[in-house]
C-alpha positions in Angstrom: -40.8 -5.9 89.6 -41.2 -8.5 92.3 -44.5 -9.4 93.8 -45.1 -10.8 97.3 -48.3 -12.7 98.0 -49.4 -12.8 101.6 -52.0 -15.4 102.4 -53.9 -15.0 105.7 -56.1 -17.8 106.8 -59.1 -17.0 109.0 -62.1 -19.4 109.3 -60.7 -21.5 106.6 -60.8 -18.7 104.0 -57.8 -17.5 102.0 -57.4 -13.8 101.4 -54.7 -13.0 98.9 -53.0 -9.6 99.1 -50.4 -8.6 96.6 -47.6 -6.2 97.5 -45.3 -4.3 95.2 -41.9 -4.3 97.1 -40.1 -1.8 94.8 -40.4 1.1 97.3 -41.8 -0.8 100.3 -40.3 0.3 103.6 -41.1 -1.5 106.8 -41.3 0.5 110.1 -39.9 -1.7 112.8 -39.9 1.1 115.4 -42.8 -0.3 117.4 -43.6 2.2 120.2 -40.4 4.1 119.5 -38.2 1.4 120.9 -35.0 1.7 118.9 -33.3 -1.5 120.4 -36.0 -3.8 118.9 -34.7 -6.6 116.7 -37.1 -7.4 113.9 -37.0 -11.0 115.0 -38.3 -10.3 118.4 -41.7 -11.9 119.3 -44.6 -10.0 120.9 -43.8 -11.9 124.1 -40.2 -10.7 124.1 -41.2 -7.1 123.5 -43.7 -7.4 126.3 -41.1 -8.9 128.7 -38.7 -6.1 127.7 -41.2 -3.5 128.8 -41.8 -5.4 132.1 -38.0 -5.5 132.7 -37.8 -1.7 132.1 -40.5 -1.2 134.8 -38.5 -3.4 137.2 -35.3 -1.5 136.5 -36.8 1.9 136.8 -39.5 1.2 139.4 -42.0 2.9 137.1 -45.1 0.8 136.5 -46.2 3.0 133.5 -44.0 0.7 131.3 -46.2 -2.3 132.4 -49.4 -0.4 131.9 -48.4 0.7 128.4 -47.2 -2.8 127.6 -50.6 -4.3 128.6 -52.4 -1.6 126.6 -50.2 -2.2 123.5 -49.7 -6.0 123.6 -52.4 -7.3 125.9 -54.8 -8.4 123.2 -52.0 -10.3 121.4 -50.7 -12.3 124.4 -51.8 -15.2 126.5 -53.6 -14.0 129.7 -50.8 -15.6 131.8 -48.4 -12.8 130.6 -50.9 -10.1 131.7 -51.4 -11.8 135.1 -47.6 -12.1 135.5 -47.1 -8.4 134.6 -49.9 -7.3 137.0 -48.1 -9.3 139.8 -44.9 -7.5 139.0 -46.7 -4.2 139.0 -48.2 -4.9 142.4 -44.9 -5.9 143.8 -43.2 -2.7 142.6 -45.9 -0.6 144.2 -45.7 -2.6 147.4 -41.9 -2.0 147.6 -42.4 1.7 147.0 -44.9 1.8 149.8 -42.6 0.0 152.1 -39.8 2.5 151.3 -42.0 5.5 152.2 -41.1 7.4 155.3 -44.0 8.7 157.2 
């Protein structure tokens, strides 16, 4: 039996958590995205969602990405995604035929 010790440091305190990895399975299907590489960073996952929004013209991908990853990212990523979202909506409005 192998044990893994995870040490998390918060406010200069160590919290030791032991895991038994005999039957441990890791779910890497974050948000049901099957193409995710377990080495992807949160920033890469966020950018992937923004790219999907650009490709499809559907800003729901950006809204979901902000909701899912927003608290984990630097605010500049949120600002960038909001600018992209605004641009997508602006382009859709310009394409409307009245």
